[in-house]
C-alpha positions in Angstrom: -42.0 46.8 62.7 -44.4 49.1 60.9 -41.6 51.4 60.1 -39.7 48.6 58.5 -42.7 47.6 56.4 -43.3 51.2 55.4 -39.6 51.6 54.5 -39.8 48.4 52.4 -42.9 49.6 50.6 -41.3 52.9 50.0 -38.4 51.2 48.5 -40.6 49.1 46.2 -42.5 52.2 45.1 -39.3 53.9 44.3 -38.0 50.9 42.5 -41.2 50.5 40.5 -41.3 54.2 39.8 -37.8 54.1 38.7 -38.4 51.2 36.3 -41.5 53.0 35.0 -39.6 56.2 34.5 -36.7 54.3 32.9 -39.2 52.6 30.6 -40.8 55.9 29.8 -37.5 57.5 29.1 -36.6 54.6 26.9 -39.9 54.8 25.0 -39.4 58.6 24.7 -35.9 58.1 23.3 -37.3 55.5 20.9 -40.1 57.8 19.9 -37.7 60.6 19.3 -35.5 58.3 17.3 -38.4 57.1 15.3 -39.6 60.7 14.8 -36.2 61.7 13.7 -36.2 58.7 11.3 -39.6 59.7 9.9 -38.5 63.3 9.6 -35.4 62.1 7.7 -37.5 59.9 5.5 -39.9 62.8 4.9 -37.0 65.1 4.1 -35.5 62.5 1.7 -38.9 62.0 0.0 -39.5 65.7 -0.5 -35.9 66.0 -1.9 -36.7 63.1 -4.3 -40.0 64.6 -5.4 -38.2 68.0 -6.0 -35.5 66.3 -8.2 -38.2 64.3 -10.0 -40.1 67.5 -10.8 -37.0 69.2 -12.0 -36.2 66.1 -14.2 -39.7 66.3 -15.8 -39.2 70.0 -16.6 -35.8 69.6 -18.1 -36.6 66.9 -20.6 -34.2 64.4 -19.0 -33.4 61.3 -21.0 -35.1 58.1 -20.0 -31.8 56.6 -19.1 -30.8 59.4 -16.8 -34.3 59.6 -15.3 -34.3 55.9 -14.6 -31.0 56.2 -12.7 -32.2 59.2 -10.8 -35.5 57.4 -9.8 -33.8 54.2 -8.6 -31.0 56.0 -6.6 -33.5 58.4 -5.2 -35.9 55.8 -3.9 -33.0 53.8 -2.5 -32.2 56.9 -0.4 -35.8 57.5 0.6 -36.4 54.0 2.1 -32.7 53.4 2.9 -32.4 50.3 0.7 -29.2 48.4 -0.2 -30.0 49.0 -3.9 -32.7 49.0 -6.6 -33.5 48.4 -10.3 -35.9 49.5 -12.9 -37.1 47.3 -15.8 -39.2 48.4 -18.8 -41.7 46.5 -20.8 -40.3 45.3 -24.2 -42.0 46.5 -27.4 -43.7 43.1 -27.8 -45.0 43.2 -24.2 -43.4 39.8 -23.4 -40.4 40.7 -21.4 -39.1 43.1 -18.8 -35.8 44.6 -19.8 -33.3 46.1 -17.3 -32.8 49.8 -17.8 -30.7 50.5 -14.6 -29.5 48.3 -11.8 -27.7 50.1 -9.0 -24.2 49.0 -8.1 -25.0 47.4 -4.7 -28.4 46.1 -5.5 -29.0 42.5 -4.3 -30.2 40.2 -7.1 -33.9 40.6 -7.9 -34.2 37.8 -10.4 -33.7 34.1 -10.3 -30.7 32.5 -11.9 -30.9 29.4 -14.2 -28.9 26.4 -13.2 -26.5 26.6 -16.2 -25.7 30.2 -15.3 -24.9 29.2 -11.8 -22.5 26.4 -13.0 -20.7 28.9 -15.3 -20.5 31.4 -12.5 -18.6 28.9 -10.4 -15.7 29.3 -12.9 -16.2 33.0 -13.6 -18.2 35.1 -11.1 -18.6 37.8 -13.7 -21.1 35.6 -15.5 -23.5 35.9 -12.6 -23.1 39.7 -12.4 -23.6 40.1 -16.1 -26.7 37.9 -16.0 -28.3 39.9 -13.2 -27.6 43.2 -14.9 -28.5 42.3 -18.5 -31.0 39.4 -18.5 -34.5 40.2 -19.6 -37.3 38.7 -17.5 -40.6 37.2 -18.7 -43.6 39.3 -17.8 -44.8 36.3 -15.7 -41.5 35.5 -14.1 -40.2 36.1 -10.6 -41.2 38.8 -8.1 -40.9 41.4 -10.9 -43.4 39.6 -13.2 -45.6 38.9 -10.2 -46.0 42.5 -9.3 -46.7 43.4 -12.9 -49.3 40.6 -13.2 -51.2 41.5 -10.0 -50.9 45.2 -10.9 -50.0 46.5 -7.5 -47.0 47.1 -5.2 -45.8 44.1 -3.2 -43.7 43.7 -0.1 -41.5 40.5 -0.1 -40.0 39.8 3.3 -38.0 36.9 2.0 -37.4 36.7 -1.8 -36.1 33.2 -1.9 -39.3 31.8 -0.4 -41.6 33.7 -2.7 -43.9 31.4 -4.8 -42.4 32.9 -8.0 -39.2 31.0 -7.4 -40.6 27.4 -7.1 -39.2 26.5 -10.5 -36.2 24.0 -10.1 -34.4 25.6 -13.1 -34.8 29.2 -11.9 -33.5 29.3 -8.3 -33.0 32.2 -6.0 -30.4 32.2 -3.2 -29.7 35.0 -0.8 -31.2 36.6 2.3 -33.0 39.4 0.7 -36.2 41.5 1.3 -37.7 43.5 -1.5 -40.3 46.1 -2.4 -41.6 45.9 -6.0 -44.2 48.1 -7.8 -45.5 48.2 -11.3 -45.0 51.3 -13.3 -48.2 52.4 -15.1 -49.2 55.6 -16.9 -52.4 56.5 -18.7 -53.7 52.9 -18.5 -50.5 51.5 -20.0 -48.0 49.2 -18.3 -44.4 50.7 -18.5 -42.4 48.2 -16.4 -41.5 47.6 -12.7 -39.3 49.2 -10.1 -37.9 47.4 -7.1 -35.6 48.1 -4.1 -34.0 45.5 -1.9 -32.2 45.0 1.4 -30.1 42.2 2.8 -31.8 40.6 5.9 -28.9 41.9 8.0 -30.1 45.5 7.1 -33.4 44.9 8.8 -36.9 44.4 7.2 -38.8 47.0 5.3 -41.4 48.5 7.6 -45.1 49.2 6.8 -44.2 52.9 6.5 -41.3 52.1 4.1 -43.8 50.2 2.0 -46.3 53.0 2.0 -43.6 55.6 1.1 -42.2 53.3 -1.6 -45.6 52.8 -3.2 -46.2 56.5 -3.2 -42.9 57.4 -4.9 -43.4 54.6 -7.4 -46.7 56.2 -8.5 -45.0 59.5 -8.8 -42.2 57.9 -10.8 -44.7 56.3 -13.1 -46.1 59.7 -13.9 -42.6 61.1 -14.5 -41.6 58.3 -16.8 -44.9 58.5 -18.7 -44.4 62.2 -19.3 -40.8 61.7 -20.3 -42.0 59.1 -22.9 -44.5 61.6 -24.2 -41.8 64.3 -24.5 -39.5 61.9 -26.2 -42.1 60.7 -28.7 -43.0 64.3 -29.4 -39.4 65.2 -30.0 -38.9 62.2 -32.2 -42.0 63.1 -34.1 -40.8 66.7 -34.6 -37.4 65.4 -35.8 -39.1 63.0 -38.3 -41.4 65.7 -39.6 -38.3 68.0 -40.0 -36.5 65.2 -42.0 -39.6 64.6 -44.1 -40.0 68.2 -44.9 -36.4 68.3 -46.0 -37.1 65.2 -48.1 -40.2 66.9 -49.5 -38.1 69.9 -50.5 -35.6 67.6 -52.2 -38.4 65.8 -54.0 -39.9 69.0 -55.1 -36.7 69.8 -56.9 -37.1 66.5 -58.8 -40.4 67.6 -60.2 -40.6 70.1 -63.1 -40.0 73.6 -61.9 -41.9 75.1 -64.9 -44.0 73.9 -67.8 -42.0 73.4 -71.0 -42.2 75.6 -74.0 -42.8 73.3 -77.0 -43.7 74.6 -80.5 -47.3 73.9 -81.3 -48.3 72.8 -77.8 -49.3 74.2 -74.5 -48.6 71.9 -71.5 -49.5 72.2 -67.9 -48.8 69.8 -65.0 -49.2 69.7 -61.2 -48.6 67.4 -58.3 -50.6 67.5 -55.1 -49.2 65.1 -52.4 -51.6 63.5 -49.9 -48.8 63.4 -47.3 -45.5 65.2 -47.0 -43.8 62.8 -49.4 -45.5 61.9 -52.7 -45.5 58.6 -54.5 -46.7 60.3 -57.7 -44.3 61.7 -60.4 -44.4 63.6 -63.6 -41.6 64.8 -65.8 -40.7 66.5 -69.1 -37.7 65.1 -70.9 -35.9 66.5 -73.9 -34.8 63.5 -76.0 -33.3 65.1 -79.0 -34.4 66.0 -82.6 -37.0 68.4 -81.2 -38.9 65.6 -79.7 -40.1 65.8 -76.1 -41.0 63.1 -73.6 -43.8 63.5 -71.1 -44.1 61.0 -68.3 -46.5 60.4 -65.4 -46.2 57.7 -62.8 -47.8 56.4 -59.6 -46.0 54.3 -57.1 -48.2 51.9 -55.2 -48.5 53.1 -51.6 -47.7 56.4 -50.1 -45.0 57.9 -47.9 -41.2 57.6 -47.8 -40.9 54.2 -49.5 -43.0 55.4 -52.4 -41.1 58.6 -52.6 -37.8 56.9 -52.8 -39.0 54.6 -55.5 -40.3 57.6 -57.4 -36.9 59.2 -57.3 -35.3 56.0 -58.6 -37.9 55.9 -61.4 -37.2 59.4 -62.4 -33.4 58.8 -62.7 -33.8 55.6 -64.7 -36.4 57.1 -67.0 -34.3 60.1 -67.9 -31.3 57.8 -68.6 -33.4 55.4 -70.8 -35.3 58.2 -72.6 -32.3 60.0 -74.2 -32.2 59.3 -77.9 -35.0 56.6 -77.8 -38.2 57.4 -79.8 -40.2 54.3 -78.8 -42.1 54.9 -75.5 -42.6 51.2 -75.1 -38.9 50.5 -75.3 -38.2 53.3 -72.7 -40.7 51.8 -70.3 -39.2 48.3 -70.9 -35.7 49.6 -70.0 -37.2 51.3 -66.9 -38.8 48.0 -65.9 -35.7 45.9 -66.4 -33.6 48.2 -64.3 -36.1 48.7 -61.5 -37.6 45.2 -61.2 -34.7 43.7 -59.1 -35.0 46.5 -56.5 -38.8 46.7 -56.2 -40.4 44.9 -53.2 -42.9 42.2 -54.1 -45.8 44.3 -52.6 -45.0 47.4 -54.7 -45.2 48.4 -58.4 -45.3 51.5 -60.5 -48.0 52.4 -63.0 -46.7 54.7 -65.7 -47.6 56.4 -69.0 -45.0 57.9 -71.3 -45.6 59.9 -74.4 -43.3 61.4 -77.0 -44.4 64.6 -78.8 -43.4 65.2 -82.5 -44.0 69.0 -82.6 -43.9 69.6 -86.3 -46.0 66.5 -87.2 -48.7 66.8 -84.6 -48.1 63.2 -83.7 -48.0 61.7 -80.2 -46.6 58.3 -79.6 -47.4 56.8 -76.2 -47.2 53.6 -74.1 -49.0 52.7 -71.0 -47.5 50.5 -68.2 -50.6 49.6 -66.3 -51.6 53.3 -65.8 -55.0 54.8 -65.9 -56.2 55.5 -69.5 -55.4 59.0 -70.8 -58.3 61.2 -71.9 -58.4 62.5 -75.4 -60.6 65.5 -76.3 -61.4 66.0 -80.0 -62.3 69.7 -80.6 -63.9 69.0 -84.0 -66.5 66.5 -82.5 -66.5 67.9 -79.0 -66.1 64.3 -77.7 -63.8 62.6 -75.1 -62.4 59.1 -75.4 -60.3 56.9 -73.1 -57.0 55.8 -74.6 -56.2 52.3 -73.5 -53.0 50.9 -75.2 -52.0 47.6 -73.6 -49.3 47.5 -71.0 -48.1 45.9 -67.7 -47.2 47.8 -64.6 -43.5 48.3 -63.8 -42.1 45.9 -61.2 -44.5 43.0 -61.8 -42.5 41.0 -64.3 -38.7 40.8 -64.9 -39.1 41.8 -68.6 -40.2 39.1 -71.0 -43.9 39.4 -70.4 -43.8 43.1 -69.9 -42.2 43.6 -73.3 -44.6 41.2 -75.0 -47.6 43.1 -73.6 -46.5 46.7 -73.7 -46.9 48.4 -77.1 -46.6 51.8 -78.7 -49.8 53.6 -79.6 -49.9 56.6 -81.9 -52.4 59.4 -82.3 -52.5 62.6 -84.3 -53.7 65.8 -82.7 -55.3 68.7 -84.5 -55.6 72.3 -83.3 -57.7 72.5 -80.1 -57.4 68.8 -79.3 -56.3 68.0 -75.7 -54.8 65.1 -73.8 -55.1 64.6 -70.1 -52.9 62.2 -68.0 -53.8 61.7 -64.4 -53.1 59.4 -61.4 -55.8 57.4 -59.7 -55.9 59.8 -56.8 -58.2 61.9 -59.0 -61.0 59.4 -59.8 -60.7 57.7 -56.4 -61.2 60.9 -54.4 -64.3 60.4 -52.2 -67.1 62.7 -50.9 -68.4 62.6 -47.3 -70.7 59.8 -48.3 -67.7 57.7 -49.5 -68.8 58.0 -53.1 -65.9 58.1 -55.6 -65.3 61.0 -58.0 -65.0 58.4 -60.7 -63.7 58.4 -64.3 -67.1 59.5 -65.8 -67.2 62.7 -63.7 -63.5 63.4 -64.6 -64.4 62.9 -68.2 -67.2 65.4 -68.0 -65.1 68.1 -66.3 -62.3 67.6 -68.9 -64.8 67.9 -71.7 -66.2 71.1 -70.4 -62.8 72.7 -69.7 -60.8 71.5 -72.7 -61.9 74.2 -75.1 -60.4 76.7 -72.6 -56.9 75.2 -72.8 -54.4 73.2 -70.7 -54.2 75.5 -67.7 -58.0 75.7 -67.3 -58.2 71.9 -67.5 -56.1 71.6 -64.4 -57.8 74.4 -62.6 -61.3 73.0 -63.3 -60.4 69.5 -62.2 -59.0 70.8 -58.9 -62.0 73.0 -58.3 -64.4 70.1 -58.9 -62.4 67.8 -56.7 -62.5 70.3 -53.9 -66.2 70.9 -54.3 -66.9 67.1 -54.5 -64.8 66.1 -51.4 -65.7 69.1 -49.3 -63.4 71.8 -48.0 -62.7 70.0 -44.7 -62.1 66.5 -46.2 -58.5 65.1 -46.1 -57.0 64.2 -49.4 -56.6 60.4 -49.3 -54.1 59.9 -52.2 -51.6 61.8 -54.2 -53.0 63.6 -57.2 -51.1 64.4 -60.4 -52.3 65.9 -63.6 -50.7 66.7 -66.9 -52.7 68.4 -69.7 -51.4 68.7 -73.3 -53.1 71.1 -75.7 -52.4 71.2 -79.4 -52.5 74.7 -80.6 
């Protein structure tokens, strides 16, 4: 009897021990499988990070980088597919940059799209791949709004899809993370699985969140590289435009009997909106023009080039400066934006008579130095700026003005960048200071006038101050 009991107990011990060993073996196999999965995930993650680093170093395009990131994260967490959306320029929408081929839908679908898709399934596919999403819409907008990665076990039951007009169908789980770099929202990235693929684990979520952060860094740096490249390209184009514009300005001062003339243009930026020119108009008469386009930069430079072409065409054979300016105004007015205009002065020299006929289209008054008296006066003939009126008022207001120069007398034309230059205390150089510099330098001739004004401007504004506006000067000395 005791032997039977002992035998039975031994059998139970063996059975229990066997079950325990079987359980341990099963657990061990499961742990080995899990360890193998983790090792595989780790290997895929390191491979992804290596590819990401290589992409950053190689100046990969945003489009190619987006594809590489989505496909790489898909592999790391073994998702069915994924997508990346970037924030629109106005910050109101998320725009799809790349949606992988097998990615389950990550956005809701409006009722009307569903109805159209019943007739043509391509409508739904097109909507999913191309539709932009409001920054507050769906799980993508939710992740961006809360500013952190989210794990969505069942997309269709997420609170973001409560709207009756934007429904979500499908048995899908998703991981979504915002993309943010240097304190700036860039967009969102998401990966998804069908429920039949199994849920995303806590480890999957942790890994996804980590690689999403690394991806944000990569995308942010790619944007910086792209912007720097675009800036260099723009600067190169502007320098080319500057070289072209430089050709449009006088390459040398003219040699005119009885006069010495000197001019210069100092752009505040790469492209200047100021302009001066010397024009031979026939019968030994010579035209001298100076102009200032409102504003600075490319738009002003283009308008300046147009002004030069029109002026040269209108000046030939015409001895009335007012009529030349009127012709310029009539031709340019239709093409000048409402927020732009051109101030101009145009003078015609009569070398053998010592006469100068001039007209002013809203430009700063010229300065006239009389050697006999040693005085300076401002010449203010009436005139309206080019581009403000179609022609009738301009021609009624703008009139010719004539002066006679004697030996040693000087004229100075300038643009408002001279008198509006400011010192470190924000005080303007001003017309009075310009007049004093001109008066002191005029007895020394045209070249010294320009040199003196430039020296005084530099001393006034300071060596390190940035020039705020274009500066153009033309000095005319009667010998």
